[in-house]
mmCIF file of the N, C-alpha and C atoms, coordinates in Angstrom:
data_MODEL
# 
_entry.id   MODEL 
# 
loop_
_atom_site.group_PDB 
_atom_site.id 
_atom_site.type_symbol 
_atom_site.label_atom_id 
_atom_site.label_alt_id 
_atom_site.label_comp_id 
_atom_site.label_asym_id 
_atom_site.label_entity_id 
_atom_site.label_seq_id 
_atom_site.pdbx_PDB_ins_code 
_atom_site.Cartn_x 
_atom_site.Cartn_y 
_atom_site.Cartn_z 
_atom_site.occupancy 
_atom_site.B_iso_or_equiv 
_atom_site.pdbx_formal_charge 
_atom_site.auth_seq_id 
_atom_site.auth_comp_id 
_atom_site.auth_asym_id 
_atom_site.auth_atom_id 
_atom_site.pdbx_PDB_model_num 
ATOM 1   N N  . MET A 1 1  ? -25.381 9.828   9.630  1.00 0.00 ? 1  MET A N  1 
ATOM 2   C CA . MET A 1 1  ? -24.108 10.491  9.765  1.00 0.00 ? 1  MET A CA 1 
ATOM 3   C C  . MET A 1 1  ? -24.289 11.942  9.306  1.00 0.00 ? 1  MET A C  1 
ATOM 4   N N  . ARG A 1 2  ? -23.989 12.858  10.208 1.00 0.00 ? 2  ARG A N  1 
ATOM 5   C CA . ARG A 1 2  ? -24.191 14.275  9.901  1.00 0.00 ? 2  ARG A CA 1 
ATOM 6   C C  . ARG A 1 2  ? -22.918 14.972  9.447  1.00 0.00 ? 2  ARG A C  1 
ATOM 7   N N  . SER A 1 3  ? -21.745 14.442  9.836  1.00 0.00 ? 3  SER A N  1 
ATOM 8   C CA . SER A 1 3  ? -20.492 15.058  9.401  1.00 0.00 ? 3  SER A CA 1 
ATOM 9   C C  . SER A 1 3  ? -19.472 13.957  9.131  1.00 0.00 ? 3  SER A C  1 
ATOM 10  N N  . PHE A 1 4  ? -18.612 14.209  8.145  1.00 0.00 ? 4  PHE A N  1 
ATOM 11  C CA . PHE A 1 4  ? -17.644 13.206  7.711  1.00 0.00 ? 4  PHE A CA 1 
ATOM 12  C C  . PHE A 1 4  ? -16.419 13.923  7.169  1.00 0.00 ? 4  PHE A C  1 
ATOM 13  N N  . LEU A 1 5  ? -15.245 13.342  7.475  1.00 0.00 ? 5  LEU A N  1 
ATOM 14  C CA . LEU A 1 5  ? -13.987 13.867  6.948  1.00 0.00 ? 5  LEU A CA 1 
ATOM 15  C C  . LEU A 1 5  ? -13.085 12.680  6.654  1.00 0.00 ? 5  LEU A C  1 
ATOM 16  N N  . GLY A 1 6  ? -12.575 12.607  5.440  1.00 0.00 ? 6  GLY A N  1 
ATOM 17  C CA . GLY A 1 6  ? -11.688 11.511  5.060  1.00 0.00 ? 6  GLY A CA 1 
ATOM 18  C C  . GLY A 1 6  ? -10.464 12.043  4.352  1.00 0.00 ? 6  GLY A C  1 
ATOM 19  N N  . VAL A 1 7  ? -9.299  11.506  4.698  1.00 0.00 ? 7  VAL A N  1 
ATOM 20  C CA . VAL A 1 7  ? -8.046  11.903  4.040  1.00 0.00 ? 7  VAL A CA 1 
ATOM 21  C C  . VAL A 1 7  ? -7.215  10.642  3.790  1.00 0.00 ? 7  VAL A C  1 
ATOM 22  N N  . PRO A 1 8  ? -6.402  10.666  2.721  1.00 0.00 ? 8  PRO A N  1 
ATOM 23  C CA . PRO A 1 8  ? -5.552  9.517   2.459  1.00 0.00 ? 8  PRO A CA 1 
ATOM 24  C C  . PRO A 1 8  ? -4.363  9.482   3.410  1.00 0.00 ? 8  PRO A C  1 
ATOM 25  N N  . VAL A 1 9  ? -3.937  8.274   3.737  1.00 0.00 ? 9  VAL A N  1 
ATOM 26  C CA . VAL A 1 9  ? -2.709  8.080   4.518  1.00 0.00 ? 9  VAL A CA 1 
ATOM 27  C C  . VAL A 1 9  ? -1.672  7.663   3.480  1.00 0.00 ? 9  VAL A C  1 
ATOM 28  N N  . ARG A 1 10 ? -0.826  8.607   3.089  1.00 0.00 ? 10 ARG A N  1 
ATOM 29  C CA . ARG A 1 10 ? 0.148   8.319   2.038  1.00 0.00 ? 10 ARG A CA 1 
ATOM 30  C C  . ARG A 1 10 ? 1.442   9.085   2.285  1.00 0.00 ? 10 ARG A C  1 
ATOM 31  N N  . ARG A 1 11 ? 2.472   8.547   1.670  1.00 0.00 ? 11 ARG A N  1 
ATOM 32  C CA . ARG A 1 11 ? 3.786   9.192   1.722  1.00 0.00 ? 11 ARG A CA 1 
ATOM 33  C C  . ARG A 1 11 ? 4.341   9.121   0.313  1.00 0.00 ? 11 ARG A C  1 
ATOM 34  N N  . GLY A 1 12 ? 4.464   10.262  -0.326 1.00 0.00 ? 12 GLY A N  1 
ATOM 35  C CA . GLY A 1 12 ? 4.863   10.290  -1.726 1.00 0.00 ? 12 GLY A CA 1 
ATOM 36  C C  . GLY A 1 12 ? 3.811   9.570   -2.553 1.00 0.00 ? 12 GLY A C  1 
ATOM 37  N N  . PRO A 1 13 ? 4.254   8.711   -3.452 1.00 0.00 ? 13 PRO A N  1 
ATOM 38  C CA . PRO A 1 13 ? 3.282   8.000   -4.296 1.00 0.00 ? 13 PRO A CA 1 
ATOM 39  C C  . PRO A 1 13 ? 2.667   6.783   -3.599 1.00 0.00 ? 13 PRO A C  1 
ATOM 40  N N  . ARG A 1 14 ? 3.177   6.437   -2.432 1.00 0.00 ? 14 ARG A N  1 
ATOM 41  C CA . ARG A 1 14 ? 2.729   5.223   -1.748 1.00 0.00 ? 14 ARG A CA 1 
ATOM 42  C C  . ARG A 1 14 ? 1.529   5.519   -0.853 1.00 0.00 ? 14 ARG A C  1 
ATOM 43  N N  . ARG A 1 15 ? 0.450   4.807   -1.071 1.00 0.00 ? 15 ARG A N  1 
ATOM 44  C CA . ARG A 1 15 ? -0.771  5.006   -0.296 1.00 0.00 ? 15 ARG A CA 1 
ATOM 45  C C  . ARG A 1 15 ? -0.993  3.808   0.617  1.00 0.00 ? 15 ARG A C  1 
ATOM 46  N N  . PHE A 1 16 ? -1.143  4.072   1.904  1.00 0.00 ? 16 PHE A N  1 
ATOM 47  C CA . PHE A 1 16 ? -1.316  3.015   2.890  1.00 0.00 ? 16 PHE A CA 1 
ATOM 48  C C  . PHE A 1 16 ? -2.776  2.781   3.249  1.00 0.00 ? 16 PHE A C  1 
ATOM 49  N N  . GLY A 1 17 ? -3.615  3.745   2.989  1.00 0.00 ? 17 GLY A N  1 
ATOM 50  C CA . GLY A 1 17 ? -5.025  3.614   3.326  1.00 0.00 ? 17 GLY A CA 1 
ATOM 51  C C  . GLY A 1 17 ? -5.666  4.980   3.465  1.00 0.00 ? 17 GLY A C  1 
ATOM 52  N N  . ASN A 1 18 ? -6.720  5.036   4.233  1.00 0.00 ? 18 ASN A N  1 
ATOM 53  C CA . ASN A 1 18 ? -7.451  6.286   4.444  1.00 0.00 ? 18 ASN A CA 1 
ATOM 54  C C  . ASN A 1 18 ? -7.761  6.448   5.924  1.00 0.00 ? 18 ASN A C  1 
ATOM 55  N N  . LEU A 1 19 ? -7.891  7.682   6.334  1.00 0.00 ? 19 LEU A N  1 
ATOM 56  C CA . LEU A 1 19 ? -8.279  8.008   7.703  1.00 0.00 ? 19 LEU A CA 1 
ATOM 57  C C  . LEU A 1 19 ? -9.630  8.705   7.622  1.00 0.00 ? 19 LEU A C  1 
ATOM 58  N N  . TYR A 1 20 ? -10.615 8.150   8.300  1.00 0.00 ? 20 TYR A N  1 
ATOM 59  C CA . TYR A 1 20 ? -11.971 8.696   8.250  1.00 0.00 ? 20 TYR A CA 1 
ATOM 60  C C  . TYR A 1 20 ? -12.418 9.134   9.640  1.00 0.00 ? 20 TYR A C  1 
ATOM 61  N N  . LEU A 1 21 ? -13.069 10.264  9.687  1.00 0.00 ? 21 LEU A N  1 
ATOM 62  C CA . LEU A 1 21 ? -13.701 10.759  10.912 1.00 0.00 ? 21 LEU A CA 1 
ATOM 63  C C  . LEU A 1 21 ? -15.165 11.031  10.599 1.00 0.00 ? 21 LEU A C  1 
ATOM 64  N N  . ALA A 1 22 ? -16.021 10.750  11.558 1.00 0.00 ? 22 ALA A N  1 
ATOM 65  C CA . ALA A 1 22 ? -17.445 11.008  11.380 1.00 0.00 ? 22 ALA A CA 1 
ATOM 66  C C  . ALA A 1 22 ? -18.023 11.528  12.683 1.00 0.00 ? 22 ALA A C  1 
ATOM 67  N N  . GLU A 1 23 ? -19.092 12.236  12.570 1.00 0.00 ? 23 GLU A N  1 
ATOM 68  C CA . GLU A 1 23 ? -19.829 12.754  13.728 1.00 0.00 ? 23 GLU A CA 1 
ATOM 69  C C  . GLU A 1 23 ? -18.945 13.613  14.635 1.00 0.00 ? 23 GLU A C  1 
ATOM 70  N N  . LYS A 1 24 ? -18.654 14.806  14.150 1.00 0.00 ? 24 LYS A N  1 
ATOM 71  C CA . LYS A 1 24 ? -17.847 15.734  14.933 1.00 0.00 ? 24 LYS A CA 1 
ATOM 72  C C  . LYS A 1 24 ? -18.519 16.001  16.277 1.00 0.00 ? 24 LYS A C  1 
ATOM 73  N N  . ARG A 1 25 ? -17.693 16.006  17.303 1.00 0.00 ? 25 ARG A N  1 
ATOM 74  C CA . ARG A 1 25 ? -18.208 16.283  18.645 1.00 0.00 ? 25 ARG A CA 1 
ATOM 75  C C  . ARG A 1 25 ? -18.901 17.645  18.646 1.00 0.00 ? 25 ARG A C  1 
ATOM 76  N N  . GLY A 1 26 ? -20.026 17.713  19.206 1.00 0.00 ? 26 GLY A N  1 
ATOM 77  C CA . GLY A 1 26 ? -20.798 18.943  19.236 1.00 0.00 ? 26 GLY A CA 1 
ATOM 78  C C  . GLY A 1 26 ? -21.792 19.040  18.088 1.00 0.00 ? 26 GLY A C  1 
ATOM 79  N N  . GLY A 1 27 ? -21.720 18.077  17.163 1.00 0.00 ? 27 GLY A N  1 
ATOM 80  C CA . GLY A 1 27 ? -22.702 18.016  16.092 1.00 0.00 ? 27 GLY A CA 1 
ATOM 81  C C  . GLY A 1 27 ? -22.449 18.918  14.908 1.00 0.00 ? 27 GLY A C  1 
ATOM 82  N N  . GLY A 1 28 ? -21.378 19.707  14.937 1.00 0.00 ? 28 GLY A N  1 
ATOM 83  C CA . GLY A 1 28 ? -21.114 20.598  13.807 1.00 0.00 ? 28 GLY A CA 1 
ATOM 84  C C  . GLY A 1 28 ? -20.460 19.882  12.643 1.00 0.00 ? 28 GLY A C  1 
ATOM 85  N N  . GLU A 1 29 ? -20.151 20.654  11.632 1.00 0.00 ? 29 GLU A N  1 
ATOM 86  C CA . GLU A 1 29 ? -19.463 20.124  10.460 1.00 0.00 ? 29 GLU A CA 1 
ATOM 87  C C  . GLU A 1 29 ? -17.961 20.301  10.644 1.00 0.00 ? 29 GLU A C  1 
ATOM 88  N N  . PHE A 1 30 ? -17.194 19.434  9.993  1.00 0.00 ? 30 PHE A N  1 
ATOM 89  C CA . PHE A 1 30 ? -15.742 19.588  10.016 1.00 0.00 ? 30 PHE A CA 1 
ATOM 90  C C  . PHE A 1 30 ? -15.367 20.812  9.196  1.00 0.00 ? 30 PHE A C  1 
ATOM 91  N N  . ASN A 1 31 ? -14.375 21.563  9.687  1.00 0.00 ? 31 ASN A N  1 
ATOM 92  C CA . ASN A 1 31 ? -13.958 22.782  8.996  1.00 0.00 ? 31 ASN A CA 1 
ATOM 93  C C  . ASN A 1 31 ? -12.527 22.632  8.469  1.00 0.00 ? 31 ASN A C  1 
ATOM 94  N N  . ALA A 1 32 ? -12.009 23.708  7.896  1.00 0.00 ? 32 ALA A N  1 
ATOM 95  C CA . ALA A 1 32 ? -10.673 23.685  7.296  1.00 0.00 ? 32 ALA A CA 1 
ATOM 96  C C  . ALA A 1 32 ? -9.598  23.367  8.337  1.00 0.00 ? 32 ALA A C  1 
ATOM 97  N N  . GLU A 1 33 ? -9.747  23.864  9.544  1.00 0.00 ? 33 GLU A N  1 
ATOM 98  C CA . GLU A 1 33 ? -8.772  23.575  10.619 1.00 0.00 ? 33 GLU A CA 1 
ATOM 99  C C  . GLU A 1 33 ? -8.803  22.093  10.975 1.00 0.00 ? 33 GLU A C  1 
ATOM 100 N N  . ASP A 1 34 ? -9.987  21.507  11.058 1.00 0.00 ? 34 ASP A N  1 
ATOM 101 C CA . ASP A 1 34 ? -10.110 20.068  11.312 1.00 0.00 ? 34 ASP A CA 1 
ATOM 102 C C  . ASP A 1 34 ? -9.394  19.280  10.213 1.00 0.00 ? 34 ASP A C  1 
ATOM 103 N N  . GLU A 1 35 ? -9.627  19.682  8.978  1.00 0.00 ? 35 GLU A N  1 
ATOM 104 C CA . GLU A 1 35 ? -9.002  18.982  7.857  1.00 0.00 ? 35 GLU A CA 1 
ATOM 105 C C  . GLU A 1 35 ? -7.482  19.104  7.907  1.00 0.00 ? 35 GLU A C  1 
ATOM 106 N N  . ARG A 1 36 ? -6.989  20.296  8.228  1.00 0.00 ? 36 ARG A N  1 
ATOM 107 C CA . ARG A 1 36 ? -5.543  20.500  8.327  1.00 0.00 ? 36 ARG A CA 1 
ATOM 108 C C  . ARG A 1 36 ? -4.947  19.586  9.387  1.00 0.00 ? 36 ARG A C  1 
ATOM 109 N N  . LEU A 1 37 ? -5.603  19.480  10.523 1.00 0.00 ? 37 LEU A N  1 
ATOM 110 C CA . LEU A 1 37 ? -5.109  18.620  11.603 1.00 0.00 ? 37 LEU A CA 1 
ATOM 111 C C  . LEU A 1 37 ? -5.138  17.139  11.212 1.00 0.00 ? 37 LEU A C  1 
ATOM 112 N N  . VAL A 1 38 ? -6.191  16.709  10.538 1.00 0.00 ? 38 VAL A N  1 
ATOM 113 C CA . VAL A 1 38 ? -6.310  15.303  10.135 1.00 0.00 ? 38 VAL A CA 1 
ATOM 114 C C  . VAL A 1 38 ? -5.302  14.981  9.035  1.00 0.00 ? 38 VAL A C  1 
ATOM 115 N N  . VAL A 1 39 ? -5.071  15.914  8.124  1.00 0.00 ? 39 VAL A N  1 
ATOM 116 C CA . VAL A 1 39 ? -4.050  15.710  7.094  1.00 0.00 ? 39 VAL A CA 1 
ATOM 117 C C  . VAL A 1 39 ? -2.676  15.551  7.749  1.00 0.00 ? 39 VAL A C  1 
ATOM 118 N N  . THR A 1 40 ? -2.395  16.358  8.754  1.00 0.00 ? 40 THR A N  1 
ATOM 119 C CA . THR A 1 40 ? -1.127  16.253  9.484  1.00 0.00 ? 40 THR A CA 1 
ATOM 120 C C  . THR A 1 40 ? -1.029  14.915  10.214 1.00 0.00 ? 40 THR A C  1 
ATOM 121 N N  . LEU A 1 41 ? -2.105  14.510  10.859 1.00 0.00 ? 41 LEU A N  1 
ATOM 122 C CA . LEU A 1 41 ? -2.126  13.215  11.545 1.00 0.00 ? 41 LEU A CA 1 
ATOM 123 C C  . LEU A 1 41 ? -1.910  12.075  10.548 1.00 0.00 ? 41 LEU A C  1 
ATOM 124 N N  . ALA A 1 42 ? -2.540  12.156  9.387  1.00 0.00 ? 42 ALA A N  1 
ATOM 125 C CA . ALA A 1 42 ? -2.374  11.122  8.363  1.00 0.00 ? 42 ALA A CA 1 
ATOM 126 C C  . ALA A 1 42 ? -0.934  11.075  7.869  1.00 0.00 ? 42 ALA A C  1 
ATOM 127 N N  . ALA A 1 43 ? -0.285  12.232  7.750  1.00 0.00 ? 43 ALA A N  1 
ATOM 128 C CA . ALA A 1 43 ? 1.120   12.269  7.328  1.00 0.00 ? 43 ALA A CA 1 
ATOM 129 C C  . ALA A 1 43 ? 2.010   11.608  8.373  1.00 0.00 ? 43 ALA A C  1 
ATOM 130 N N  . PHE A 1 44 ? 1.760   11.865  9.649  1.00 0.00 ? 44 PHE A N  1 
ATOM 131 C CA . PHE A 1 44 ? 2.520   11.216  10.713 1.00 0.00 ? 44 PHE A CA 1 
ATOM 132 C C  . PHE A 1 44 ? 2.270   9.711   10.723 1.00 0.00 ? 44 PHE A C  1 
ATOM 133 N N  . ALA A 1 45 ? 1.027   9.304   10.498 1.00 0.00 ? 45 ALA A N  1 
ATOM 134 C CA . ALA A 1 45 ? 0.703   7.878   10.448 1.00 0.00 ? 45 ALA A CA 1 
ATOM 135 C C  . ALA A 1 45 ? 1.438   7.207   9.287  1.00 0.00 ? 45 ALA A C  1 
ATOM 136 N N  . ALA A 1 46 ? 1.469   7.845   8.130  1.00 0.00 ? 46 ALA A N  1 
ATOM 137 C CA . ALA A 1 46 ? 2.173   7.289   6.970  1.00 0.00 ? 46 ALA A CA 1 
ATOM 138 C C  . ALA A 1 46 ? 3.666   7.159   7.258  1.00 0.00 ? 46 ALA A C  1 
ATOM 139 N N  . ALA A 1 47 ? 4.246   8.157   7.906  1.00 0.00 ? 47 ALA A N  1 
ATOM 140 C CA . ALA A 1 47 ? 5.668   8.096   8.252  1.00 0.00 ? 47 ALA A CA 1 
ATOM 141 C C  . ALA A 1 47 ? 5.937   6.954   9.229  1.00 0.00 ? 47 ALA A C  1 
ATOM 142 N N  . ALA A 1 48 ? 5.047   6.760   10.186 1.00 0.00 ? 48 ALA A N  1 
ATOM 143 C CA . ALA A 1 48 ? 5.217   5.669   11.154 1.00 0.00 ? 48 ALA A CA 1 
ATOM 144 C C  . ALA A 1 48 ? 5.097   4.309   10.466 1.00 0.00 ? 48 ALA A C  1 
ATOM 145 N N  . ILE A 1 49 ? 4.143   4.178   9.558  1.00 0.00 ? 49 ILE A N  1 
ATOM 146 C CA . ILE A 1 49 ? 3.974   2.920   8.826  1.00 0.00 ? 49 ILE A CA 1 
ATOM 147 C C  . ILE A 1 49 ? 5.213   2.650   7.974  1.00 0.00 ? 49 ILE A C  1 
ATOM 148 N N  . GLU A 1 50 ? 5.676   3.668   7.278  1.00 0.00 ? 50 GLU A N  1 
ATOM 149 C CA . GLU A 1 50 ? 6.852   3.501   6.432  1.00 0.00 ? 50 GLU A CA 1 
ATOM 150 C C  . GLU A 1 50 ? 8.079   3.135   7.264  1.00 0.00 ? 50 GLU A C  1 
ATOM 151 N N  . SER A 1 51 ? 8.233   3.761   8.414  1.00 0.00 ? 51 SER A N  1 
ATOM 152 C CA . SER A 1 51 ? 9.355   3.434   9.299  1.00 0.00 ? 51 SER A CA 1 
ATOM 153 C C  . SER A 1 51 ? 9.273   1.988   9.776  1.00 0.00 ? 51 SER A C  1 
ATOM 154 N N  . ALA A 1 52 ? 8.087   1.543   10.149 1.00 0.00 ? 52 ALA A N  1 
ATOM 155 C CA . ALA A 1 52 ? 7.912   0.160   10.597 1.00 0.00 ? 52 ALA A CA 1 
ATOM 156 C C  . ALA A 1 52 ? 8.242   -0.817  9.470  1.00 0.00 ? 52 ALA A C  1 
ATOM 157 N N  . LEU A 1 53 ? 7.845   -0.497  8.250  1.00 0.00 ? 53 LEU A N  1 
ATOM 158 C CA . LEU A 1 53 ? 8.166   -1.355  7.112  1.00 0.00 ? 53 LEU A CA 1 
ATOM 159 C C  . LEU A 1 53 ? 9.669   -1.392  6.852  1.00 0.00 ? 53 LEU A C  1 
ATOM 160 N N  . LEU A 1 54 ? 10.326  -0.248  6.982  1.00 0.00 ? 54 LEU A N  1 
ATOM 161 C CA . LEU A 1 54 ? 11.776  -0.197  6.799  1.00 0.00 ? 54 LEU A CA 1 
ATOM 162 C C  . LEU A 1 54 ? 12.505  -1.015  7.862  1.00 0.00 ? 54 LEU A C  1 
ATOM 163 N N  . VAL A 1 55 ? 12.061  -0.916  9.108  1.00 0.00 ? 55 VAL A N  1 
ATOM 164 C CA . VAL A 1 55 ? 12.676  -1.696  10.190 1.00 0.00 ? 55 VAL A CA 1 
ATOM 165 C C  . VAL A 1 55 ? 12.489  -3.181  9.930  1.00 0.00 ? 55 VAL A C  1 
ATOM 166 N N  . SER A 1 56 ? 11.306  -3.568  9.511  1.00 0.00 ? 56 SER A N  1 
ATOM 167 C CA . SER A 1 56 ? 11.031  -4.976  9.212  1.00 0.00 ? 56 SER A CA 1 
ATOM 168 C C  . SER A 1 56 ? 11.921  -5.475  8.069  1.00 0.00 ? 56 SER A C  1 
ATOM 169 N N  . THR A 1 57 ? 12.056  -4.680  7.033  1.00 0.00 ? 57 THR A N  1 
ATOM 170 C CA . THR A 1 57 ? 12.907  -5.045  5.901  1.00 0.00 ? 57 THR A CA 1 
ATOM 171 C C  . THR A 1 57 ? 14.360  -5.168  6.332  1.00 0.00 ? 57 THR A C  1 
ATOM 172 N N  . GLU A 1 58 ? 14.823  -4.229  7.148  1.00 0.00 ? 58 GLU A N  1 
ATOM 173 C CA . GLU A 1 58 ? 16.213  -4.276  7.617  1.00 0.00 ? 58 GLU A CA 1 
ATOM 174 C C  . GLU A 1 58 ? 16.456  -5.492  8.506  1.00 0.00 ? 58 GLU A C  1 
ATOM 175 N N  . ARG A 1 59 ? 15.505  -5.845  9.355  1.00 0.00 ? 59 ARG A N  1 
ATOM 176 C CA . ARG A 1 59 ? 15.649  -7.045  10.189 1.00 0.00 ? 59 ARG A CA 1 
ATOM 177 C C  . ARG A 1 59 ? 15.739  -8.297  9.327  1.00 0.00 ? 59 ARG A C  1 
ATOM 178 N N  . ALA A 1 60 ? 14.912  -8.374  8.295  1.00 0.00 ? 60 ALA A N  1 
ATOM 179 C CA . ALA A 1 60 ? 14.948  -9.525  7.395  1.00 0.00 ? 60 ALA A CA 1 
ATOM 180 C C  . ALA A 1 60 ? 16.283  -9.586  6.665  1.00 0.00 ? 60 ALA A C  1 
ATOM 181 N N  . ARG A 1 61 ? 16.783  -8.436  6.236  1.00 0.00 ? 61 ARG A N  1 
ATOM 182 C CA . ARG A 1 61 ? 18.078  -8.390  5.554  1.00 0.00 ? 61 ARG A CA 1 
ATOM 183 C C  . ARG A 1 61 ? 19.197  -8.829  6.483  1.00 0.00 ? 61 ARG A C  1 
ATOM 184 N N  . ALA A 1 62 ? 19.185  -8.330  7.712  1.00 0.00 ? 62 ALA A N  1 
ATOM 185 C CA . ALA A 1 62 ? 20.217  -8.702  8.683  1.00 0.00 ? 62 ALA A CA 1 
ATOM 186 C C  . ALA A 1 62 ? 20.159  -10.195 8.991  1.00 0.00 ? 62 ALA A C  1 
ATOM 187 N N  . SER A 1 63 ? 18.972  -10.755 9.076  1.00 0.00 ? 63 SER A N  1 
ATOM 188 C CA . SER A 1 63 ? 18.811  -12.184 9.323  1.00 0.00 ? 63 SER A CA 1 
ATOM 189 C C  . SER A 1 63 ? 19.368  -12.992 8.154  1.00 0.00 ? 63 SER A C  1 
ATOM 190 N N  . ALA A 1 64 ? 19.094  -12.549 6.932  1.00 0.00 ? 64 ALA A N  1 
ATOM 191 C CA . ALA A 1 64 ? 19.604  -13.243 5.748  1.00 0.00 ? 64 ALA A CA 1 
ATOM 192 C C  . ALA A 1 64 ? 21.127  -13.177 5.697  1.00 0.00 ? 64 ALA A C  1 
ATOM 193 N N  . VAL A 1 65 ? 21.699  -12.039 6.053  1.00 0.00 ? 65 VAL A N  1 
ATOM 194 C CA . VAL A 1 65 ? 23.162  -11.897 6.087  1.00 0.00 ? 65 VAL A CA 1 
ATOM 195 C C  . VAL A 1 65 ? 23.752  -12.838 7.123  1.00 0.00 ? 65 VAL A C  1 
ATOM 196 N N  . ALA A 1 66 ? 23.130  -12.934 8.295  1.00 0.00 ? 66 ALA A N  1 
ATOM 197 C CA . ALA A 1 66 ? 23.613  -13.825 9.344  1.00 0.00 ? 66 ALA A CA 1 
ATOM 198 C C  . ALA A 1 66 ? 23.519  -15.288 8.907  1.00 0.00 ? 66 ALA A C  1 
ATOM 199 N N  . GLU A 1 67 ? 22.421  -15.650 8.249  1.00 0.00 ? 67 GLU A N  1 
ATOM 200 C CA . GLU A 1 67 ? 22.273  -17.026 7.757  1.00 0.00 ? 67 GLU A CA 1 
ATOM 201 C C  . GLU A 1 67 ? 23.319  -17.344 6.703  1.00 0.00 ? 67 GLU A C  1 
ATOM 202 N N  . LEU A 1 68 ? 23.610  -16.398 5.823  1.00 0.00 ? 68 LEU A N  1 
ATOM 203 C CA . LEU A 1 68 ? 24.639  -16.600 4.808  1.00 0.00 ? 68 LEU A CA 1 
ATOM 204 C C  . LEU A 1 68 ? 26.009  -16.774 5.452  1.00 0.00 ? 68 LEU A C  1 
ATOM 205 N N  . ALA A 1 69 ? 26.317  -15.948 6.442  1.00 0.00 ? 69 ALA A N  1 
ATOM 206 C CA . ALA A 1 69 ? 27.606  -16.061 7.137  1.00 0.00 ? 69 ALA A CA 1 
ATOM 207 C C  . ALA A 1 69 ? 27.722  -17.419 7.823  1.00 0.00 ? 69 ALA A C  1 
ATOM 208 N N  . ALA A 1 70 ? 26.639  -17.882 8.432  1.00 0.00 ? 70 ALA A N  1 
ATOM 209 C CA . ALA A 1 70 ? 26.661  -19.191 9.093  1.00 0.00 ? 70 ALA A CA 1 
ATOM 210 C C  . ALA A 1 70 ? 26.855  -20.306 8.079  1.00 0.00 ? 70 ALA A C  1 
ATOM 211 N N  . ALA A 1 71 ? 26.203  -20.213 6.926  1.00 0.00 ? 71 ALA A N  1 
ATOM 212 C CA . ALA A 1 71 ? 26.355  -21.231 5.881  1.00 0.00 ? 71 ALA A CA 1 
ATOM 213 C C  . ALA A 1 71 ? 27.777  -21.235 5.340  1.00 0.00 ? 71 ALA A C  1 
ATOM 214 N N  . GLU A 1 72 ? 28.351  -20.049 5.169  1.00 0.00 ? 72 GLU A N  1 
ATOM 215 C CA . GLU A 1 72 ? 29.743  -19.961 4.704  1.00 0.00 ? 72 GLU A CA 1 
ATOM 216 C C  . GLU A 1 72 ? 30.700  -20.563 5.734  1.00 0.00 ? 72 GLU A C  1 
ATOM 217 N N  . GLU A 1 73 ? 30.442  -20.328 6.997  1.00 0.00 ? 73 GLU A N  1 
ATOM 218 C CA . GLU A 1 73 ? 31.286  -20.899 8.057  1.00 0.00 ? 73 GLU A CA 1 
ATOM 219 C C  . GLU A 1 73 ? 31.165  -22.422 8.067  1.00 0.00 ? 73 GLU A C  1 
ATOM 220 N N  . ARG A 1 74 ? 29.958  -22.938 7.928  1.00 0.00 ? 74 ARG A N  1 
ATOM 221 C CA . ARG A 1 74 ? 29.779  -24.392 7.868  1.00 0.00 ? 74 ARG A CA 1 
ATOM 222 C C  . ARG A 1 74 ? 30.519  -24.981 6.671  1.00 0.00 ? 74 ARG A C  1 
ATOM 223 N N  . ALA A 1 75 ? 30.450  -24.299 5.528  1.00 0.00 ? 75 ALA A N  1 
ATOM 224 C CA . ALA A 1 75 ? 31.155  -24.769 4.338  1.00 0.00 ? 75 ALA A CA 1 
ATOM 225 C C  . ALA A 1 75 ? 32.659  -24.748 4.553  1.00 0.00 ? 75 ALA A C  1 
ATOM 226 N N  . ARG A 1 76 ? 33.163  -23.720 5.228  1.00 0.00 ? 76 ARG A N  1 
ATOM 227 C CA . ARG A 1 76 ? 34.595  -23.632 5.529  1.00 0.00 ? 76 ARG A CA 1 
ATOM 228 C C  . ARG A 1 76 ? 35.028  -24.780 6.425  1.00 0.00 ? 76 ARG A C  1 
ATOM 229 N N  . VAL A 1 77 ? 34.226  -25.059 7.460  1.00 0.00 ? 77 VAL A N  1 
ATOM 230 C CA . VAL A 1 77 ? 34.540  -26.163 8.378  1.00 0.00 ? 77 VAL A CA 1 
ATOM 231 C C  . VAL A 1 77 ? 34.511  -27.478 7.622  1.00 0.00 ? 77 VAL A C  1 
ATOM 232 N N  . ASP A 1 78 ? 33.532  -27.670 6.753  1.00 0.00 ? 78 ASP A N  1 
ATOM 233 C CA . ASP A 1 78 ? 33.447  -28.888 5.976  1.00 0.00 ? 78 ASP A CA 1 
ATOM 234 C C  . ASP A 1 78 ? 34.667  -29.055 5.068  1.00 0.00 ? 78 ASP A C  1 
ATOM 235 N N  . ARG A 1 79 ? 35.087  -27.968 4.435  1.00 0.00 ? 79 ARG A N  1 
ATOM 236 C CA . ARG A 1 79 ? 36.278  -28.029 3.571  1.00 0.00 ? 79 ARG A CA 1 
ATOM 237 C C  . ARG A 1 79 ? 37.515  -28.415 4.384  1.00 0.00 ? 79 ARG A C  1 
ATOM 238 N N  . ASN A 1 80 ? 37.648  -27.831 5.578  1.00 0.00 ? 80 ASN A N  1 
ATOM 239 C CA . ASN A 1 80 ? 38.796  -28.145 6.437  1.00 0.00 ? 80 ASN A CA 1 
ATOM 240 C C  . ASN A 1 80 ? 38.777  -29.612 6.861  1.00 0.00 ? 80 ASN A C  1 
ATOM 241 N N  . LEU A 1 81 ? 37.587  -30.130 7.184  1.00 0.00 ? 81 LEU A N  1 
ATOM 242 C CA . LEU A 1 81 ? 37.482  -31.532 7.566  1.00 0.00 ? 81 LEU A CA 1 
ATOM 243 C C  . LEU A 1 81 ? 37.845  -32.452 6.398  1.00 0.00 ? 81 LEU A C  1 
ATOM 244 N N  . LEU A 1 82 ? 37.384  -32.076 5.216  1.00 0.00 ? 82 LEU A N  1 
ATOM 245 C CA . LEU A 1 82 ? 37.706  -32.883 4.045  1.00 0.00 ? 82 LEU A CA 1 
ATOM 246 C C  . LEU A 1 82 ? 39.206  -32.844 3.733  1.00 0.00 ? 82 LEU A C  1 
ATOM 247 N N  . ALA A 1 83 ? 39.813  -31.707 3.948  1.00 0.00 ? 83 ALA A N  1 
ATOM 248 C CA . ALA A 1 83 ? 41.243  -31.562 3.679  1.00 0.00 ? 83 ALA A CA 1 
ATOM 249 C C  . ALA A 1 83 ? 42.076  -32.404 4.645  1.00 0.00 ? 83 ALA A C  1 
ATOM 250 N N  . GLN A 1 84 ? 41.571  -32.614 5.856  1.00 0.00 ? 84 GLN A N  1 
ATOM 251 C CA . GLN A 1 84 ? 42.325  -33.381 6.845  1.00 0.00 ? 84 GLN A CA 1 
ATOM 252 C C  . GLN A 1 84 ? 42.215  -34.844 6.508  1.00 0.00 ? 84 GLN A C  1 
# 
């Protein structure tokens, strides 16, 4: 391996992993512009990962709310049947 560039994929204090590049096309070394671009790409990747995690969490929350509402409705129906 003649050239290598690695940057963390993180958002705030949360680290999702690392982004590594090796063997720059043309055989040269990675420069400051390459690093700036990869840091930007890693920031976008972290934002996408965080967004996907938020969507997943919200779906789970919505599912739990729906299950609770269904359980409450079943309990209401049961109470009405018992009252009759």
